[in-house]
Backbone as a printed PyTorch tensor [residue, N CA C, xyz], in Angstrom:
tensor([[[ -2.8720,  24.2610, 108.9490],
         [ -3.6640,  25.8800, 108.8650],
         [ -3.9840,  25.9780, 107.2760]],

        [[ -5.1210,  26.8270, 107.0980],
         [ -5.2830,  26.7860, 105.2380],
         [ -4.6950,  28.0660, 104.8940]],

        [[ -4.7370,  28.5110, 103.9690],
         [ -3.6880,  29.6030, 103.4550],
         [ -5.1280,  30.3540, 103.0330]],

        [[ -4.8610,  31.5660, 103.3750],
         [ -6.3070,  32.3070, 102.8970],
         [ -5.5370,  33.1250, 101.6040]],

        [[ -6.6230,  33.9570, 100.9860],
         [ -5.9450,  34.6430, 100.0220],
         [ -6.1160,  36.1830, 100.3620]],

        [[ -5.1610,  36.6420, 100.0550],
         [ -4.7840,  38.1800, 100.1810],
         [ -5.9370,  39.0200,  99.6280]],

        [[ -6.2760,  40.2850, 100.2880],
         [ -7.1530,  40.9050,  99.6160],
         [ -7.1150,  41.4480,  98.1430]],

        [[ -6.0160,  41.8380,  97.6400],
         [ -5.3450,  42.1260,  96.2210],
         [ -5.4900,  40.6280,  95.6610]],

        [[ -5.8030,  39.6400,  95.7350],
         [ -6.0600,  38.5340,  94.8660],
         [ -7.2870,  38.6000,  94.9400]],

        [[ -7.8620,  38.2830,  96.1690],
         [ -9.4940,  38.3800,  95.8880],
         [-10.3050,  39.1570,  95.3510]],

        [[ -9.7260,  40.6190,  95.1950],
         [-10.1620,  41.2290,  94.2040],
         [ -9.8690,  41.4410,  93.1500]],

        [[ -8.5250,  40.7540,  92.7240],
         [ -8.6610,  40.0190,  91.3800],
         [ -9.3680,  39.1050,  90.5320]],

        [[ -9.6590,  37.9400,  91.5440],
         [-10.3790,  37.1130,  91.0670],
         [-11.9730,  37.4950,  91.0060]],

        [[-12.2280,  38.3410,  91.7940],
         [-13.7740,  38.9150,  91.6380],
         [-13.8170,  39.3740,  90.1920]],

        [[-13.0640,  40.0740,  90.1760],
         [-12.7080,  41.1700,  88.5520],
         [-12.8720,  40.2560,  87.5130]],

        [[-12.2530,  39.3450,  87.9530],
         [-11.9240,  38.0090,  86.4980],
         [-13.2370,  37.6530,  86.4430]],

        [[-13.9640,  37.3700,  87.1370],
         [-15.2260,  36.4110,  87.2470],
         [-16.6070,  37.3650,  86.6410]],

        [[-15.9820,  38.8980,  87.3930],
         [-17.2730,  39.9140,  86.4320],
         [-16.6960,  39.9770,  85.1630]],

        [[-15.9450,  39.6060,  84.5190],
         [-15.4370,  40.2740,  83.4400],
         [-15.6810,  38.8150,  82.4740]],

        [[-15.8060,  37.9050,  82.8970],
         [-16.0640,  36.6580,  82.2910],
         [-17.5590,  36.5810,  82.3220]],

        [[-18.0750,  37.3950,  83.6000],
         [-19.5080,  37.1940,  83.2560],
         [-20.3100,  37.8320,  82.4210]],

        [[-19.4950,  39.1410,  81.9010],
         [-20.0570,  40.0860,  81.2930],
         [-19.5800,  39.5920,  79.7090]],

        [[-18.6880,  38.9980,  79.3260],
         [-18.0050,  38.3410,  77.8310],
         [-19.4450,  37.2650,  77.9440]],

        [[-19.7360,  36.5740,  78.6550],
         [-20.6660,  35.3830,  78.5050],
         [-22.1010,  36.4910,  78.2680]],

        [[-22.1740,  37.1240,  78.9480],
         [-23.6110,  37.9700,  78.6080],
         [-23.3960,  38.6000,  77.4380]],

        [[-22.4010,  39.0100,  76.9210],
         [-22.4990,  39.9950,  75.8750],
         [-22.6390,  38.9160,  74.2420]],

        [[-21.5310,  37.7170,  74.6750],
         [-21.3940,  36.6610,  73.5590],
         [-22.8730,  36.0090,  73.1140]],

        [[-23.8580,  35.8000,  74.3770],
         [-25.3880,  35.0840,  74.1060],
         [-26.2940,  35.8840,  73.5360]],

        [[-25.6350,  37.4920,  73.5860],
         [-26.8850,  38.3830,  73.6970],
         [-26.9740,  38.4860,  72.1030]],

        [[-27.7190,  39.7280,  71.7330],
         [-27.7850,  40.0050,  70.4410],
         [-26.7790,  40.8540,  69.7440]],

        [[-25.6050,  41.2140,  70.6940],
         [-24.3980,  41.8630,  70.2670],
         [-23.3080,  40.5990,  70.2410]],

        [[-23.3410,  39.7070,  70.2170],
         [-22.3550,  38.5440,  70.2250],
         [-21.5820,  38.9300,  69.2890]],

        [[-21.7290,  39.4800,  68.0470],
         [-20.3600,  39.9130,  67.1630],
         [-19.1290,  40.7590,  67.8120]],

        [[-20.1890,  41.5710,  68.4400],
         [-19.2920,  42.8650,  68.8690],
         [-18.4710,  42.0730,  70.2250]],

        [[-18.9850,  41.4840,  70.9320],
         [-18.6150,  40.4780,  72.1310],
         [-17.1920,  39.9060,  71.7900]],

        [[-17.5200,  39.1670,  70.3830],
         [-16.2110,  38.3690,  69.8700],
         [-15.0600,  39.0910,  69.4560]],

        [[-15.4750,  40.3760,  68.4870],
         [-14.6540,  40.8620,  68.0950],
         [-13.6590,  41.9080,  69.4450]],

        [[-14.3740,  41.9380,  70.6990],
         [-13.7250,  43.0100,  71.5400],
         [-12.5770,  41.3160,  71.9210]],

        [[-13.3330,  40.4310,  72.4920],
         [-12.4530,  39.1410,  72.6110],
         [-11.1580,  38.8630,  71.5800]],

        [[-11.2410,  39.2170,  70.3920],
         [-10.1290,  38.9920,  69.2940],
         [ -9.5220,  40.1500,  69.5250]],

        [[ -9.7590,  41.5710,  69.2460],
         [ -8.6730,  42.5050,  69.9500],
         [ -7.8950,  42.8420,  70.9840]],

        [[ -8.9520,  42.3070,  72.1940],
         [ -7.6270,  42.0530,  73.5050],
         [ -7.1070,  40.9080,  73.3360]],

        [[ -7.0980,  40.0350,  72.5360],
         [ -6.2200,  38.7560,  72.5700],
         [ -5.0140,  38.8980,  71.9290]],

        [[ -4.7780,  39.6620,  70.7000],
         [ -4.1350,  39.9640,  70.2140],
         [ -3.2720,  41.2210,  70.6460]],

        [[ -3.8320,  42.1620,  71.4680],
         [ -3.6400,  43.2360,  72.1140],
         [ -2.1810,  42.7830,  73.3590]],

        [[ -3.0070,  41.9850,  73.8770],
         [ -2.3240,  41.9540,  74.9120],
         [ -1.0370,  40.3970,  74.8090]],

        [[ -1.7320,  39.8850,  73.8800],
         [ -0.4740,  38.6540,  73.4600],
         [  1.0330,  39.5990,  72.9270]],

        [[  0.3800,  40.2400,  72.0990],
         [  1.7480,  41.3080,  71.3180],
         [  2.3950,  42.2430,  72.5540]],

        [[  1.8270,  42.3810,  73.4900],
         [  2.4930,  43.0250,  74.4710],
         [  3.2190,  41.8590,  75.0310]],

        [[  2.8310,  41.0420,  75.3660],
         [  3.7450,  39.8600,  76.2180],
         [  5.1990,  39.3460,  75.4880]],

        [[  4.4180,  39.0510,  73.9620],
         [  5.5910,  38.8700,  73.1670],
         [  6.3760,  39.6030,  73.0180]],

        [[  6.0340,  40.8540,  72.7790],
         [  7.0550,  42.1670,  72.7160],
         [  7.6910,  42.4810,  74.2230]],

        [[  7.5100,  42.3030,  75.1410],
         [  8.2150,  42.2170,  76.2600],
         [  9.5760,  41.0760,  76.1320]],

        [[  8.9770,  40.0960,  75.8890],
         [ 10.1780,  38.7480,  75.5120],
         [ 11.4780,  39.4860,  74.5010]],

        [[ 10.4700,  39.8880,  73.5770],
         [ 11.7160,  40.6050,  72.3570],
         [ 12.6770,  41.4200,  73.1830]],

        [[ 11.8090,  42.7400,  73.9240],
         [ 12.6950,  43.4730,  74.2540],
         [ 13.7160,  42.9120,  75.4260]],

        [[ 13.5450,  42.0070,  75.8140],
         [ 14.5130,  41.1740,  77.0890],
         [ 15.6130,  40.4110,  75.9980]],

        [[ 15.1640,  39.8050,  74.7640],
         [ 16.2220,  39.2560,  74.1470],
         [ 16.8780,  40.3170,  73.3040]],

        [[ 16.4980,  41.6560,  73.2700],
         [ 17.4370,  42.5870,  72.3070],
         [ 18.1100,  43.2240,  73.2410]],

        [[ 18.1840,  43.3480,  74.4210],
         [ 19.0270,  43.6190,  75.7400],
         [ 19.8720,  42.3920,  76.0080]],

        [[ 19.5430,  41.1190,  75.6460],
         [ 20.4510,  40.2430,  75.8860],
         [ 21.3290,  40.5880,  74.8980]],

        [[ 21.1550,  40.4190,  73.8380],
         [ 21.9810,  40.4930,  72.4910],
         [ 23.0000,  41.4870,  72.4650]],

        [[ 22.5710,  42.5450,  72.7730],
         [ 23.4960,  43.9040,  72.9540],
         [ 24.2300,  43.8820,  74.3650]],

        [[ 23.9200,  42.7790,  75.1220],
         [ 24.6930,  42.9840,  76.3970],
         [ 24.5870,  44.1120,  77.3900]],

        [[ 23.4270,  44.8090,  77.3530],
         [ 23.1310,  45.5550,  78.1370],
         [ 22.8490,  45.3400,  79.8490]],

        [[ 24.0090,  45.4450,  80.1800],
         [ 23.9760,  45.2690,  81.5740],
         [ 23.4850,  46.0860,  82.2630]],

        [[ 23.3470,  47.2410,  82.2530],
         [ 22.5160,  48.1060,  82.5530],
         [ 20.7010,  48.4540,  82.9650]],

        [[ 20.6140,  47.2800,  82.2080],
         [ 19.2070,  46.9510,  82.0950],
         [ 18.5770,  45.5720,  82.7760]],

        [[ 19.5650,  45.5660,  83.9810],
         [ 18.8370,  44.1890,  84.8120],
         [ 17.3590,  44.3590,  84.8880]],

        [[ 17.2320,  45.1950,  85.9830],
         [ 15.9150,  45.2700,  86.5070],
         [ 14.6230,  45.4790,  85.3100]],

        [[ 14.9000,  46.2020,  84.0460],
         [ 14.0040,  46.4310,  83.0120],
         [ 13.8460,  45.0160,  82.0440]],

        [[ 15.2040,  44.2750,  82.2480],
         [ 14.9570,  43.0370,  81.2670],
         [ 13.8860,  42.0190,  82.2570]],

        [[ 14.1650,  41.9950,  83.7140],
         [ 13.3650,  41.0720,  84.2890],
         [ 11.7350,  41.3730,  84.4320]],

        [[ 11.3480,  42.9340,  84.4380],
         [ 10.3420,  43.4960,  84.0560],
         [  9.5510,  43.1950,  82.6600]],

        [[ 10.7840,  43.2170,  81.4250],
         [ 10.0440,  43.1180,  80.3970],
         [  9.5220,  41.4860,  80.0120]],

        [[ 10.4990,  40.4600,  80.6650],
         [ 10.7050,  38.9040,  80.8530],
         [  9.2980,  38.4320,  81.6080]],

        [[  8.5570,  39.5590,  82.6050],
         [  7.1180,  38.8850,  83.1010],
         [  5.9410,  39.0030,  82.2510]],

        [[  6.2090,  39.6790,  81.1620],
         [  5.1870,  39.0230,  79.9400],
         [  4.8280,  37.7020,  79.5450]],

        [[  6.1610,  36.9480,  79.8300],
         [  6.1630,  35.7610,  79.8290],
         [  5.1000,  34.8980,  80.2440]],

        [[  4.6730,  35.1600,  81.2610],
         [  3.5970,  34.6100,  81.8220],
         [  2.7720,  34.3720,  81.2460]],

        [[  2.1730,  35.3630,  80.5110],
         [  0.9040,  35.3460,  79.9820],
         [  1.0070,  34.5190,  78.2330]],

        [[  1.8460,  34.1030,  78.0190],
         [  1.8660,  33.1930,  76.8550],
         [  0.8480,  32.1360,  77.0400]],

        [[  1.4300,  31.1920,  77.8050],
         [  0.6260,  29.9830,  77.8820],
         [ -1.2360,  30.5990,  77.7950]],

        [[ -1.4320,  31.1650,  79.1450],
         [ -2.4670,  31.6610,  78.7970],
         [ -3.0940,  32.4160,  77.6490]],

        [[ -2.3710,  32.8650,  76.9800],
         [ -2.9810,  33.5970,  75.4910],
         [ -3.1470,  32.0920,  74.4770]],

        [[ -2.2320,  31.1270,  74.5730],
         [ -1.9540,  30.2590,  73.8260],
         [ -3.4990,  29.3670,  73.7200]],

        [[ -4.1530,  29.1860,  75.0820],
         [ -5.2900,  28.3700,  75.3960],
         [ -6.5220,  29.2730,  74.9900]],

        [[ -5.9910,  30.7850,  75.4530],
         [ -7.2590,  31.6890,  74.6880],
         [ -7.3510,  31.9250,  73.1650]],

        [[ -6.4840,  31.4440,  72.4260],
         [ -6.4640,  31.5670,  71.5280],
         [ -7.7780,  30.5970,  70.5180]],

        [[ -7.5760,  29.3110,  71.2040],
         [ -8.3990,  28.4130,  70.5930],
         [ -9.6970,  28.4450,  71.3070]],

        [[-10.2090,  29.6120,  72.1930],
         [-11.4570,  29.6300,  72.2440],
         [-11.9460,  30.6350,  71.3580]],

        [[-11.3520,  31.0640,  70.2970],
         [-12.0360,  31.5930,  69.0320],
         [-12.4770,  30.8020,  68.2640]],

        [[-12.5060,  29.7560,  68.6920],
         [-13.1160,  28.2920,  67.6320],
         [-14.7230,  28.6260,  68.1150]],

        [[-14.9740,  29.1160,  69.1850],
         [-16.6720,  29.4000,  69.6950],
         [-17.2680,  30.7190,  68.9320]],

        [[-16.2380,  31.4200,  68.6290],
         [-16.7260,  32.8600,  67.8930],
         [-16.7590,  32.7940,  66.2040]],

        [[-16.0840,  31.3560,  66.0670],
         [-15.8750,  31.6110,  64.5190],
         [-17.3280,  32.0100,  63.5940]],

        [[-18.1440,  31.7690,  63.7430],
         [-19.3850,  32.4260,  63.0770],
         [-19.1410,  34.0060,  62.9250]],

        [[-19.1680,  34.2930,  64.0100],
         [-18.8390,  36.0900,  64.2330],
         [-17.9190,  36.6330,  63.7980]],

        [[-16.7220,  35.8860,  63.9310],
         [-15.4910,  36.7020,  63.5440],
         [-15.0530,  36.5710,  61.9110]],

        [[-15.1670,  35.2500,  61.6430],
         [-14.6690,  34.7970,  60.4490],
         [-15.7970,  34.4300,  58.9920]],

        [[-16.1720,  35.9830,  58.5070],
         [-16.9960,  35.7100,  57.5710],
         [-16.7440,  35.2790,  56.4270]],

        [[-15.8430,  34.8480,  55.8230],
         [-15.6820,  33.5580,  55.1040],
         [-16.2350,  32.4850,  55.2880]],

        [[-16.7320,  32.1080,  56.4400],
         [-17.4880,  30.7200,  56.7090],
         [-18.6860,  30.8120,  56.3480]],

        [[-19.4090,  31.9300,  56.3090],
         [-20.6850,  32.1390,  56.0030],
         [-20.9800,  32.1860,  54.1320]],

        [[-19.8190,  32.8050,  53.6690],
         [-20.0460,  33.0300,  52.0820],
         [-18.4960,  32.6070,  51.7080]],

        [[-18.4340,  31.2750,  51.4540],
         [-16.6690,  30.6230,  51.0030],
         [-16.2010,  31.1270,  49.7160]],

        [[-14.8720,  31.7740,  49.5180],
         [-14.4960,  32.2790,  48.5110],
         [-13.8860,  30.9400,  47.9770]],

        [[-14.6350,  30.3050,  46.7670],
         [-13.7500,  29.0810,  46.1530],
         [-12.3560,  29.0650,  45.6350]],

        [[-12.0080,  29.7830,  45.4450],
         [-10.2410,  30.3420,  45.0320],
         [ -9.2000,  30.0450,  46.3720]],

        [[ -9.9510,  30.5050,  47.2980],
         [ -9.0060,  30.3690,  48.6020],
         [ -9.4870,  29.3070,  49.3760]],

        [[-10.4040,  28.6870,  48.9030],
         [-11.0010,  27.3810,  50.1530],
         [ -9.9190,  26.3570,  51.1130]],

        [[ -8.9240,  26.2080,  49.9630],
         [ -7.5480,  25.2200,  50.3420],
         [ -6.9790,  26.4110,  51.7090]],

        [[ -6.6780,  27.6930,  51.6140],
         [ -6.1740,  28.1380,  52.5570],
         [ -7.3320,  28.7380,  53.5770]],

        [[ -8.2080,  28.9800,  53.3640],
         [ -9.4770,  29.5850,  54.3030],
         [-10.0950,  28.4520,  54.7180]],

        [[-10.1600,  27.6500,  55.3780],
         [-10.9630,  26.8950,  56.1920],
         [-10.9140,  26.3720,  57.3760]],

        [[-11.4000,  26.2680,  58.0850],
         [-11.5370,  26.3910,  59.7410],
         [-10.5320,  25.4410,  60.2820]],

        [[-10.4490,  24.0240,  59.7570],
         [ -9.4350,  22.9840,  60.4310],
         [ -8.0620,  23.8060,  60.2440]],

        [[ -7.7200,  24.2010,  59.0470],
         [ -6.5150,  24.6450,  58.5170],
         [ -5.9960,  25.8090,  59.0180]],

        [[ -7.2160,  26.7730,  59.3260],
         [ -6.7380,  27.7120,  60.2840],
         [ -6.5460,  27.6410,  61.8380]],

        [[ -7.0610,  26.8520,  62.4100],
         [ -6.5190,  26.9030,  63.7410],
         [ -5.4090,  25.9850,  63.8300]],

        [[ -5.3090,  24.9660,  62.8640],
         [ -3.4310,  24.2620,  62.6550],
         [ -2.9500,  24.9960,  62.6310]],

        [[ -2.7390,  25.4820,  61.7620],
         [ -1.5100,  26.3950,  60.9180],
         [ -1.0690,  27.4280,  62.0910]],

        [[ -2.2150,  28.4140,  62.7380],
         [ -1.8710,  29.5410,  63.9830],
         [ -1.6230,  29.0020,  64.9120]],

        [[ -2.2610,  27.2890,  65.4250],
         [ -1.8580,  27.4200,  66.7530],
         [ -0.6100,  26.7920,  66.2790]],

        [[ -0.1310,  25.8330,  65.7010],
         [  1.1290,  25.6260,  65.2420],
         [  2.3480,  26.6710,  65.3900]],

        [[  2.0310,  27.7780,  64.7530],
         [  2.7660,  28.8220,  64.6440],
         [  2.6150,  29.5580,  66.1500]],

        [[  1.9860,  29.4720,  66.9480],
         [  1.6460,  30.0720,  68.1390],
         [  2.5520,  29.1070,  68.7280]],

        [[  2.6820,  27.9270,  68.9630],
         [  3.3730,  26.8560,  69.7810],
         [  4.9610,  27.0380,  69.4310]],

        [[  5.1120,  27.3670,  68.3740],
         [  6.5360,  27.6760,  68.3080],
         [  7.1730,  28.7920,  68.7090]],

        [[  6.2090,  29.9090,  68.1700],
         [  6.8150,  31.4400,  68.6540],
         [  6.5250,  31.2820,  70.1670]],

        [[  5.6690,  30.6390,  71.1670],
         [  5.6350,  30.7730,  72.3860],
         [  6.4450,  30.2070,  73.0300]],

        [[  6.7110,  28.7070,  72.4180],
         [  7.8650,  27.7020,  73.2680],
         [  8.9420,  28.4240,  73.2200]],

        [[  9.3920,  29.0570,  72.0070],
         [ 10.8580,  29.9510,  71.6520],
         [ 10.8570,  30.5640,  72.6160]],

        [[ 10.2120,  31.4660,  73.1500],
         [  9.8490,  32.6500,  73.8780],
         [  9.8900,  32.2010,  75.4660]],

        [[  9.3300,  31.0200,  75.6690],
         [  9.7200,  30.4960,  77.1120],
         [ 11.0400,  29.8260,  77.2890]],

        [[ 11.3870,  29.2060,  76.1470],
         [ 12.7560,  28.6710,  76.2250],
         [ 13.6810,  29.8110,  76.5200]],

        [[ 13.5970,  30.9540,  75.6520],
         [ 14.4940,  31.9670,  76.2440],
         [ 14.1190,  32.2880,  77.5720]],

        [[ 13.1350,  32.8090,  77.9720],
         [ 12.7720,  33.0160,  79.7240],
         [ 13.0480,  32.1860,  80.6630]],

        [[ 13.2030,  30.5470,  80.2840],
         [ 13.7030,  29.8380,  81.1460],
         [ 15.3270,  30.0760,  81.1310]],

        [[ 15.9730,  29.9680,  80.0890],
         [ 17.4320,  30.2570,  80.5110],
         [ 18.2780,  31.7280,  80.4060]],

        [[ 16.9170,  32.5130,  80.4890],
         [ 17.4530,  33.9380,  80.8070],
         [ 17.2770,  34.2000,  82.6630]],

        [[ 16.2390,  33.6650,  82.6010],
         [ 16.2090,  33.4130,  84.5710],
         [ 16.9560,  32.7330,  85.0460]],

        [[ 17.2710,  31.5020,  84.7180],
         [ 18.4030,  30.1450,  84.7790],
         [ 19.8760,  31.6420,  85.0710]],

        [[ 20.0240,  32.1550,  83.9590],
         [ 21.3250,  32.5280,  84.2190],
         [ 21.4460,  33.4870,  85.1430]],

        [[ 20.3320,  34.2410,  84.8230],
         [ 20.4300,  35.4660,  86.4950],
         [ 20.2630,  34.6110,  87.6550]],

        [[ 19.6650,  33.6680,  87.9680],
         [ 20.0410,  33.5170,  89.3590],
         [ 21.0900,  32.6260,  89.6010]],

        [[ 22.3490,  32.2890,  88.6960],
         [ 23.2730,  31.5830,  88.8300],
         [ 24.4070,  32.7100,  89.1360]],

        [[ 24.0760,  34.0470,  88.8140],
         [ 24.9380,  35.1100,  88.7000],
         [ 24.9500,  35.8060,  90.3160]]])
């Protein structure tokens, strides 16, 4: 028997597709720089919120805040966004011309630091380490909560 989508999930999928269509329309139009700037701001905001939840849960763990069980679980829920955020980071590559003005007007003194391959390599590696440690904390935290 095929499993049906719940109405809420179906509504979220429709909203996701509408947002994706709006972004593609904006990025391919005359205001593509604005669309890519919005993409970057949203990526940074939601990635920061997800990471902040994991950090808050780590603080609760370090201080042995036993009163905060449900709050800790809620804060850890943001960790589910981290793998998606990691993949969306590499989507910035397609908007590089609109987002990084130093590509159009290179600064010779900073060429070693401000070049496209090094930017995505260093930031991608930093996100991989940060998100990897966050997901490792998430895994052991949920595992410890299940064994209690």
